C-alpha positions, 0 to 999 in steps of 0.5 A: 248511152248518152245524156238525154235530159239535162238540168241546171239551177241558178239563184238570182244574183248568183253565178249561173251555168245556163250558157254551158248547159244550153251548149251541152243540150245543143251538142247532145240534142238533149232536153234542158230543165231550168230552175230559177230560184230567189232566196229570201231570209229574215234578218236576225235583228228583226226576227223578234221585232213586232214589225217582223211580219211586215219586214218578211212580207217585204223581203218575199215581195222583193224576191218575187220581183227579182224572180220574175225578172230572172225568169224573163231573162232566162226565157229570152236567153233560151228563145229560138234554141232547137232543143227542148227546154222548160223553165220553172221558178222557186222562192227559197225560204229554207234548206227544206225548200232547197231539198225539194228543188233538188229532188226535182232534178233526180230525173235528169241524166246530168245536172250542170251547175256553177262553181260557187266560189264565195256565193253561199246560195250557189254552195247550198244549191250544189250540196243540196243536189249532191246530197239529195239525188244520185244525179252526176253534176258537171261543175264549172266556173261561170262563163266557162265553155265546156270541153271534153277532149282530155279527161282525168279520172281521180281514182282513190278506190272509193265507191263515189269515185267509181260512181262518177266514172260510170256517170262519165262514160258517155264523155269518156267514149268520145274523148281524145284522151283519158287518164287515171290518176292515183294520188299516193296509191296503196299499191302498185296495182291501184287503178288496174281493175278500173283500167280493165273495166274501161277498156271493155267499155271501149275506153283506153285509160292508162294509170298514172300514180302521183306522189303528193309529197306533202301537198294537199290532194286538191293541189296535186290534182289541179297540178296534174290536170294542168300538166296534161292540159285536161279539160275535165276532172272526174271525181267522187264527191263527199265520200265522208259524212257531211259534218266531217266535210264541213268541219274539217274541210276535204277534197270535195269541198275544196275542189268544188269551191272554185273548180279551176278545171271543170269537174264531173262529180257524183256520189 
């Protein structure tokens, strides 16, 4: 099993993961589908003004011009690559548009997206893919060269964590080191059945229980990843409903926001 079709999606003016996606496509001889989007929004102050139609038309035209430039730049960056690739463009007018774009990525084996940081468009894009597809997502900071030698599996007994680990199997089989970390586990045997499953798949992954000692779970995971010099954390995403994650925050949202260590997430 390997990743044969990769995809990435970037918004004009925002962070992108194109170089990392191209690196992975090169490494795995995979096809890369690229979507370039440009967002257009009508400012609230002019929504009900008589000139709204003209203003909106101007915003759309600006987005189209930005999109044309971004498409040309993307094609130039991919020109001459030995793997198959395609580029398409989209004007993003609403959440419905983002959902439709995300659904176009559901035939990928793996989506590769930038950590959004403070970029709202990148955050919306990442959540659209996670909530509207079952495609695992590799999330990393812009300009970060991915490596998959030392991998940490964040285990909390959840279905989404198991989905992410299953999705990561092609990487786990090639990694030099794989470890399971369980934060504040419910029992001494937490992670044992997962370790057995992975062993049968040819992956040796010892379990390390870690006490949070009052620290937020994202901080615990980040600290453990630094301690073992991890290249990648594999974890489930958005195990709770979306409203709860937005209102209360959560491990998923916090980890995905900046992703100091590359993440492979699924739900």
